[in-house]
C-alpha positions as CSV (number, residue, x, y, z in Angstrom):
1,X,5.2,-41.9,25.7
2,X,8.0,-40.7,23.4
3,X,5.5,-39.5,20.7
4,X,3.4,-37.7,23.3
5,X,6.6,-35.9,24.6
6,X,7.4,-35.0,21.0
7,X,4.0,-33.4,20.5
8,X,4.2,-31.5,23.7
9,X,7.6,-30.2,22.7
10,X,6.5,-29.1,19.2
11,X,3.2,-27.5,20.1
12,X,4.6,-24.5,22.1
13,X,6.7,-23.6,19.0
14,X,3.7,-23.8,16.8
15,X,1.8,-21.5,19.1
16,X,4.6,-18.9,19.0
17,X,4.7,-19.2,15.2
18,X,1.0,-18.6,14.7
19,X,-0.9,-17.8,17.8
20,X,-4.4,-17.9,16.4
21,X,-4.0,-20.5,13.7
22,X,-3.6,-23.3,16.2
23,X,-6.8,-22.3,18.0
24,X,-8.7,-22.4,14.8
25,X,-6.9,-25.6,13.7
26,X,-6.0,-24.1,10.4
27,X,-3.7,-21.4,9.1
28,X,-5.0,-17.8,9.2
29,X,-6.5,-16.1,6.1
30,X,-4.8,-12.9,4.9
31,X,-6.7,-10.0,3.3
32,X,-4.9,-6.8,2.1
33,X,-7.0,-3.9,1.0
34,X,-4.8,-1.3,-0.8
35,X,-6.4,2.1,-1.8
36,X,-4.9,4.2,-4.5
37,X,-4.0,7.9,-3.7
38,X,-5.9,8.0,-0.5
39,X,-4.8,10.7,2.0
40,X,-3.9,10.2,5.6
41,X,-7.1,11.9,6.7
42,X,-9.5,10.4,4.2
43,X,-11.3,7.9,6.5
44,X,-13.2,8.5,9.7
45,X,-10.8,7.0,12.2
46,X,-8.1,9.4,10.9
47,X,-10.2,12.5,10.7
48,X,-12.6,12.5,7.7
49,X,-15.8,14.4,8.6
50,X,-17.6,15.3,5.3
51,X,-18.8,11.8,4.6
52,X,-19.4,8.7,6.6
53,X,-17.1,5.6,6.7
54,X,-19.1,3.4,9.2
55,X,-17.5,0.1,8.2
56,X,-13.9,1.5,8.6
57,X,-15.0,3.1,11.8
58,X,-16.2,-0.3,13.1
59,X,-13.0,-2.0,11.8
60,X,-11.0,0.5,13.8
61,X,-13.1,-0.1,16.9
62,X,-12.6,-3.8,16.5
63,X,-8.9,-3.5,15.4
64,X,-5.8,-1.5,15.8
65,X,-4.8,1.8,14.2
66,X,-1.2,2.3,13.0
67,X,-0.6,6.0,13.1
68,X,3.0,5.9,11.7
69,X,2.7,3.5,8.9
70,X,4.7,4.1,5.6
71,X,5.1,3.0,2.0
72,X,8.4,2.7,0.3
73,X,7.8,5.5,-2.2
74,X,4.9,7.9,-2.8
75,X,4.1,6.7,-6.3
76,X,2.0,3.8,-7.7
77,X,4.3,1.0,-9.0
78,X,7.1,1.7,-6.6
79,X,4.8,1.5,-3.6
80,X,3.2,-1.8,-4.8
81,X,6.6,-3.4,-5.4
82,X,7.5,-2.7,-1.8
83,X,4.3,-4.1,-0.4
84,X,4.3,-7.3,-2.4
85,X,8.0,-8.2,-2.1
86,X,9.1,-6.9,1.3
87,X,11.8,-4.9,-0.4
88,X,12.6,-1.3,-1.0
89,X,11.4,-0.8,-4.6
90,X,14.8,0.6,-5.5
91,X,16.4,-2.8,-4.6
92,X,14.3,-4.6,-7.2
93,X,14.4,-2.0,-10.0
94,X,10.8,-0.8,-9.9
95,X,10.6,3.0,-10.0
96,X,7.8,5.5,-10.5
97,X,4.6,4.5,-12.3
98,X,4.8,2.0,-15.1
99,X,2.8,3.1,-18.2
100,X,1.2,1.3,-21.1
101,X,4.5,1.7,-23.1
102,X,6.6,0.1,-20.4
103,X,8.5,-3.1,-21.4
104,X,9.6,-4.0,-17.9
105,X,8.0,-5.2,-14.7
106,X,8.4,-7.4,-11.6
107,X,11.2,-9.9,-12.1
108,X,10.3,-13.6,-12.2
109,X,12.9,-14.3,-9.4
110,X,11.2,-11.8,-6.9
111,X,9.0,-13.5,-4.3
112,X,5.6,-12.0,-3.6
113,X,3.4,-12.4,-0.6
114,X,1.2,-14.7,-2.8
115,X,4.2,-17.0,-3.4
116,X,5.0,-17.0,0.3
117,X,1.4,-18.2,0.9
118,X,1.7,-20.8,-1.9
119,X,4.3,-22.6,0.2
120,X,1.4,-23.5,2.5
121,X,-1.1,-24.3,-0.2
122,X,-3.1,-21.1,0.1
123,X,-5.7,-20.1,-2.5
124,X,-4.6,-16.7,-3.7
125,X,-6.3,-13.9,-5.7
126,X,-5.8,-10.3,-6.7
127,X,-8.7,-8.0,-7.7
128,X,-7.8,-4.5,-8.7
129,X,-5.0,-2.4,-10.1
130,X,-1.8,-4.4,-10.5
131,X,0.7,-1.9,-11.9
132,X,3.8,-4.1,-11.8
133,X,4.0,-4.7,-15.6
134,X,1.1,-5.3,-18.0
135,X,2.7,-7.9,-20.3
136,X,1.8,-11.5,-19.5
137,X,5.0,-12.5,-17.8
138,X,4.6,-9.7,-15.3
139,X,0.9,-10.3,-14.5
140,X,-0.4,-11.8,-11.2
141,X,-0.9,-15.3,-12.4
142,X,2.8,-15.6,-13.1
143,X,3.6,-14.3,-9.6
144,X,1.8,-16.6,-7.2
145,X,-1.9,-15.6,-7.7
146,X,-4.5,-18.2,-8.8
147,X,-7.0,-15.5,-9.9
148,X,-6.8,-12.0,-11.2
149,X,-9.3,-9.4,-12.4
150,X,-8.5,-5.7,-12.8
151,X,-6.7,-2.9,-14.6
152,X,-3.0,-3.5,-15.3
153,X,-2.0,0.1,-14.5
154,X,-3.6,3.5,-13.4
155,X,-7.0,4.4,-14.7
156,X,-5.8,7.8,-16.1
157,X,-3.4,6.0,-18.5
158,X,-6.0,6.3,-21.3
159,X,-6.9,8.7,-24.1
160,X,-9.0,10.9,-21.8
161,X,-6.1,12.0,-19.7
162,X,-6.4,15.8,-18.9
163,X,-3.2,16.7,-20.8
164,X,-4.6,15.1,-24.0
165,X,-8.2,16.4,-24.1
166,X,-7.4,19.2,-26.5
167,X,-6.0,16.7,-29.1
168,X,-7.9,14.7,-31.7
169,X,-8.3,11.0,-30.8
170,X,-5.7,9.9,-33.3
171,X,-3.1,12.0,-31.5
172,X,-4.3,11.0,-28.0
173,X,-3.8,7.3,-28.9
174,X,-0.2,8.0,-29.8
175,X,0.3,9.1,-26.2
176,X,-1.8,6.5,-24.4
177,X,-3.7,3.6,-25.9
178,X,-7.1,2.5,-24.7
179,X,-7.3,1.1,-21.2
180,X,-7.7,-2.7,-21.0
181,X,-9.5,-4.7,-18.3
182,X,-7.9,-8.1,-17.6
183,X,-9.4,-11.4,-16.3
184,X,-6.7,-13.9,-15.6
185,X,-4.2,-13.4,-18.4
186,X,-6.8,-12.3,-20.9
187,X,-8.0,-8.9,-21.9
188,X,-11.8,-9.0,-21.6
189,X,-12.5,-5.4,-22.3
190,X,-9.9,-3.6,-24.6
191,X,-11.5,-0.2,-24.3
192,X,-12.6,0.6,-20.8
193,X,-15.0,3.6,-20.7
194,X,-16.0,5.9,-17.9
195,X,-19.2,4.0,-17.4
196,X,-17.1,0.8,-17.1
197,X,-15.0,2.5,-14.5
198,X,-18.1,3.3,-12.4
199,X,-18.5,-0.4,-11.8
200,X,-14.9,-1.3,-10.9
201,X,-15.2,-0.9,-7.1
202,X,-18.3,-3.1,-7.2
203,X,-16.7,-5.7,-9.5
204,X,-13.5,-6.0,-7.4
205,X,-15.6,-6.4,-4.3
206,X,-17.9,-9.0,-5.8
207,X,-15.0,-11.0,-7.0
208,X,-13.3,-10.9,-3.6
209,X,-16.4,-11.9,-1.8
210,X,-17.0,-14.8,-4.2
211,X,-13.4,-16.0,-3.8
212,X,-13.7,-16.0,0.0
213,X,-17.0,-17.9,-0.2
214,X,-15.5,-20.5,-2.6
215,X,-12.4,-21.0,-0.5
216,X,-13.9,-20.8,3.0
217,X,-12.6,-24.4,3.7
218,X,-9.0,-23.7,3.0
219,X,-6.6,-20.9,3.9
220,X,-6.6,-18.0,1.4
221,X,-4.8,-14.7,0.6
222,X,-6.9,-12.0,-1.1
223,X,-5.2,-8.8,-2.3
224,X,-7.6,-6.0,-3.3
225,X,-5.7,-3.0,-4.7
226,X,-8.6,-0.7,-5.6
227,X,-8.4,1.5,-8.7
228,X,-10.0,4.4,-6.7
229,X,-9.5,7.1,-5.5
230,X,-7.0,7.7,-8.2
231,X,-8.3,10.2,-10.8
232,X,-10.4,10.1,-12.9
233,X,-12.9,9.5,-10.1
234,X,-15.8,7.2,-10.9
235,X,-18.6,5.9,-8.6
236,X,-21.6,3.7,-9.1
237,X,-25.1,5.0,-9.0
238,X,-25.7,3.6,-5.5
239,X,-23.3,6.2,-4.0
240,X,-23.5,9.1,-6.5
241,X,-24.4,12.3,-4.8
242,X,-24.4,10.8,-1.3
243,X,-21.7,12.8,0.4
244,X,-21.1,16.4,1.4
245,X,-17.7,16.3,-0.2
246,X,-18.8,15.9,-3.8
247,X,-17.5,13.1,-6.1
248,X,-14.5,12.4,-4.0
249,X,-16.6,11.8,-0.9
250,X,-19.0,9.6,-2.9
251,X,-16.1,7.4,-4.0
252,X,-14.7,7.1,-0.5
253,X,-18.2,6.1,0.7
254,X,-18.2,3.3,-1.9
255,X,-14.7,2.2,-0.8
256,X,-16.0,2.0,2.8
257,X,-19.0,-0.1,1.5
258,X,-16.5,-2.4,-0.2
259,X,-14.6,-2.9,3.1
260,X,-17.9,-3.6,4.8
261,X,-18.8,-6.3,2.2
262,X,-15.6,-8.1,2.7
263,X,-15.7,-7.9,6.6
264,X,-19.4,-8.9,6.7
265,X,-18.6,-11.9,4.5
266,X,-15.9,-13.0,6.9
267,X,-18.3,-12.6,9.8
268,X,-21.1,-14.5,8.0
269,X,-18.8,-17.4,7.2
270,X,-17.4,-17.4,10.8
271,X,-13.9,-16.7,9.4
272,X,-13.4,-13.4,11.2
273,X,-11.6,-14.9,14.2
274,X,-9.1,-16.5,11.9
275,X,-8.4,-13.7,9.3
276,X,-5.9,-10.9,9.4
277,X,-7.2,-7.9,7.4
278,X,-5.0,-5.0,6.6
279,X,-6.4,-1.7,5.2
280,X,-4.0,1.0,3.9
281,X,-3.0,2.9,0.8
282,X,-0.3,3.2,-1.8
283,X,0.6,6.8,-1.3
284,X,-0.9,10.1,-0.1
285,X,-3.3,12.4,-2.0
286,X,-2.7,13.9,-5.4
287,X,-3.1,17.4,-4.2
288,X,-2.9,19.1,-7.6
289,X,-6.4,17.7,-8.3
290,X,-7.9,19.8,-5.6
291,X,-11.6,18.8,-5.1
292,X,-10.9,15.4,-6.7
293,X,-8.1,14.7,-4.3
294,X,-8.0,13.6,-0.7
295,X,-6.4,15.2,2.4
296,X,-3.2,14.5,4.2
297,X,-4.6,16.1,7.3
298,X,-1.8,17.4,9.5
299,X,1.0,16.0,7.3
300,X,3.2,17.9,5.0
301,X,2.6,17.8,1.2
302,X,1.2,14.7,-0.7
303,X,1.8,12.2,-3.4
304,X,5.0,12.5,-5.3
305,X,7.0,13.7,-2.2
306,X,8.7,11.9,0.6
307,X,7.3,14.2,3.2
308,X,4.9,12.3,5.4
309,X,1.9,13.6,3.5
310,X,3.2,11.5,0.6
311,X,4.4,8.3,2.2
312,X,2.7,8.0,5.6
313,X,-0.6,6.2,5.3
314,X,-3.6,5.6,7.5
315,X,-3.6,1.9,8.4
316,X,-6.0,-0.4,10.2
317,X,-5.2,-4.0,11.1
318,X,-8.1,-6.3,12.1
319,X,-8.3,-9.8,13.5
320,X,-11.0,-10.1,16.2
321,X,-9.8,-12.0,19.3
322,X,-6.2,-11.7,18.3
323,X,-5.5,-8.1,17.6
324,X,-6.5,-5.9,20.6
325,X,-9.7,-4.0,19.8
326,X,-9.8,-0.2,19.8
327,X,-6.1,0.2,20.2
328,X,-3.4,2.1,18.3
329,X,0.3,1.6,17.5
330,X,2.5,4.7,17.3
331,X,5.7,2.9,16.4
332,X,7.0,3.3,12.9
333,X,6.2,0.4,10.5
334,X,6.2,0.0,6.7
335,X,4.6,-2.1,4.0
336,X,7.9,-3.9,3.5
337,X,7.3,-5.5,6.9
338,X,4.1,-7.3,5.9
339,X,5.7,-10.1,3.9
340,X,8.0,-11.3,6.6
341,X,5.2,-11.0,9.2
342,X,2.9,-13.1,7.0
343,X,5.7,-15.6,6.5
344,X,6.1,-15.9,10.3
345,X,2.4,-16.2,10.9
346,X,2.0,-19.2,8.5
347,X,5.3,-20.8,9.1
348,X,6.7,-20.2,5.6
349,X,10.3,-19.6,4.5
350,X,11.5,-16.2,3.6
351,X,13.1,-15.7,0.2
352,X,16.7,-16.8,-0.3
353,X,17.6,-13.3,-1.5
354,X,17.9,-10.2,0.8
355,X,14.7,-8.4,1.7
356,X,14.3,-5.2,3.8
357,X,11.2,-5.9,5.8
358,X,11.1,-7.4,9.3
359,X,8.5,-9.2,11.4
360,X,6.3,-6.7,13.2
361,X,3.9,-9.2,14.8
362,X,4.6,-7.9,18.3
363,X,3.4,-4.4,17.1
364,X,0.3,-5.9,15.6
365,X,-0.8,-8.1,18.5
366,X,-0.1,-5.3,21.0
367,X,2.7,-7.0,22.9
368,X,3.5,-4.6,25.8
369,X,6.6,-2.6,25.3
370,X,7.0,-3.7,21.7
371,X,9.1,-1.4,19.5
372,X,9.9,-1.3,15.8
373,X,12.4,-4.0,14.8
374,X,13.8,-1.6,12.2
375,X,16.6,0.7,13.2
376,X,15.5,3.1,10.5
377,X,13.3,3.4,7.4
378,X,14.7,4.9,4.2
379,X,12.8,7.1,1.9
380,X,13.9,7.2,-1.8
381,X,12.2,9.1,-4.5
382,X,13.3,7.8,-7.8
383,X,16.9,6.8,-7.1
384,X,17.5,9.6,-4.7
385,X,17.7,9.0,-1.0
386,X,15.7,11.9,0.3
387,X,15.0,11.1,4.0
388,X,15.4,8.6,6.8
389,X,13.3,8.0,9.9
390,X,14.4,6.4,13.1
391,X,12.1,6.5,16.1
392,X,10.8,10.0,16.6
393,X,13.3,11.6,14.2
394,X,13.1,12.1,10.5
395,X,16.1,13.6,8.7
396,X,15.7,15.0,5.2
397,X,18.8,15.3,2.9
398,X,18.9,18.2,0.5
399,X,16.5,17.7,-2.4
400,X,13.9,19.3,-4.6
401,X,10.2,18.5,-4.4
402,X,7.0,19.5,-6.0
403,X,4.5,21.7,-4.1
404,X,1.4,23.8,-4.6
405,X,3.0,26.3,-2.1
406,X,-0.3,27.1,-0.5
407,X,-2.2,27.5,-3.7
408,X,-5.5,25.6,-4.2
409,X,-5.6,22.5,-6.3
410,X,-7.6,22.1,-9.5
411,X,-11.3,21.5,-9.9
412,X,-13.6,19.0,-11.6
413,X,-10.8,16.6,-12.5
414,X,-8.4,19.1,-14.0
415,X,-5.1,19.6,-12.0
416,X,-3.4,22.7,-10.9
417,X,0.3,23.1,-11.7
418,X,3.0,22.4,-9.2
419,X,6.0,24.5,-8.6
420,X,9.4,23.3,-7.4
421,X,10.9,23.9,-4.0
422,X,14.0,22.9,-2.2
423,X,14.8,21.7,1.3
424,X,18.2,21.6,2.8
425,X,19.5,19.2,5.5
426,X,16.6,19.2,8.0
427,X,15.8,17.3,11.1
428,X,12.2,17.0,12.3
429,X,10.9,15.6,15.6
430,X,7.7,13.9,14.5
431,X,6.6,13.3,18.0
432,X,6.1,17.0,18.6
433,X,6.0,18.2,15.0
434,X,3.9,15.9,12.8
435,X,3.8,18.5,10.0
436,X,7.6,18.6,9.5
437,X,7.6,22.4,10.0
438,X,10.5,23.1,12.3
439,X,14.1,22.1,11.5
440,X,15.8,21.2,14.8
441,X,19.1,19.9,13.2
442,X,21.2,22.5,15.0
443,X,19.8,21.5,18.4
444,X,20.5,17.7,17.8
445,X,23.8,17.3,16.0
446,X,24.2,13.8,17.5
447,X,21.0,12.7,15.9
448,X,21.9,14.2,12.5
449,X,25.3,12.4,12.7
450,X,23.8,9.0,13.6
451,X,21.1,9.1,10.9
452,X,23.6,10.3,8.3
453,X,25.8,7.3,9.1
454,X,22.9,5.0,8.7
455,X,22.0,6.7,5.4
456,X,25.5,6.3,4.1
457,X,25.4,2.6,4.8
458,X,22.2,2.3,2.8
459,X,23.6,4.3,-0.1
460,X,26.3,1.7,-0.3
461,X,23.6,-1.0,-0.8
462,X,20.9,0.9,-2.8
463,X,22.9,3.8,-4.3
464,X,21.8,7.4,-4.5
465,X,21.0,9.2,-7.7
466,X,24.0,8.5,-10.0
467,X,25.9,6.6,-7.4
468,X,25.3,2.8,-8.0
469,X,24.3,0.5,-5.2
470,X,26.0,-2.9,-4.6
471,X,22.8,-4.8,-3.9
472,X,20.3,-3.7,-6.5
473,X,18.5,-6.4,-8.5
474,X,17.2,-5.8,-12.0
475,X,13.5,-5.5,-12.9
476,X,12.1,-8.1,-15.3
477,X,12.3,-7.2,-19.0
478,X,10.6,-8.5,-22.2
């Protein structure tokens, strides 16, 4: 009798810990699909009209849209650091976009989502662009992943970058070496070509599908950080010329196909009712590339700025039977919240060191009346605290930013030049002004004061420009 009572006492706690895992008698699988440089309005559920995204449309119909979902910083490495560690990237010393000459990367003491999953014996894999250091000690296999295949950094970090095309190859290679493709810890193609890049989306997808098939009998975590739609754009023959939006639309259609392949595999293996799939992006569109860039829709600016066009991402979360179908969440959330949410779902321990994310499961499962567990989100660019969001309000502190100032972007893979602009202390009501167009600071001095105090507390921890923070951890170094 005593053992029965013990079981009855423990089971409700397990159900709260992982609501769907108990029903499936195994821990839930986790899949994160992370697109590069995709704009807020680049998929059908968020407004794309010049090409079809039927698989993402279905995913949205069966899942939940997050309309106010953010990344830590609107640039590649910084954004990925926030997603994988649950920390503001400034906290862990990863800024900007690490290049092929970088001698630093993610520190060995940082804990990734993969390492969280490893506590519960998950099979783990990463297929795509890593961008947290290209030397062996920084690569995925040293940070909780069992398998890796992909590019170590951005696909434009090669001798055919637009700013080098006028130079002889010898001079180009002094700026950027050839682009390598890595399998595990080994370089399997030291000189990736344009034709090779055309196959990347397909190859990442095939590897992800195969991994899911091979590990169907055990819990798994698959992270698919696609190389596309970062420039230079490349698409396979099966989607070339298929869209009304030129090459960019073709590439987005192939991304949608990739999502469909992964979701169809989960359905075919009857894993769909026990798998959380998150689809989002690392930052907004690289607007200077014009017809090779995406669209931020109603949001202001794009990649490289901390206006919402740069750091607010379209996001879909899918778990049939657990996440309410055809719903949307308008509460603010951020990639830093995924790690603690996954830890809670699978009953894993959080890292011993401080992290910034919080469990957002009530927002994901549609708990009535659920609100963001974060009092505010903080938006650094580089080491400068540029903005803060709390509820409906977003306060920008004075800072410079790049902009096209209404000019068109470039064409055919060549960028237009940005100009510099400046914004003073400005408060925006995102509930009524999604485009951050009207400064209402004078009408709401109490909000400005409250958010300024929160920002000052964060400056104490993470610093601001030349002001050092008290809680910053170093990046890993060679």
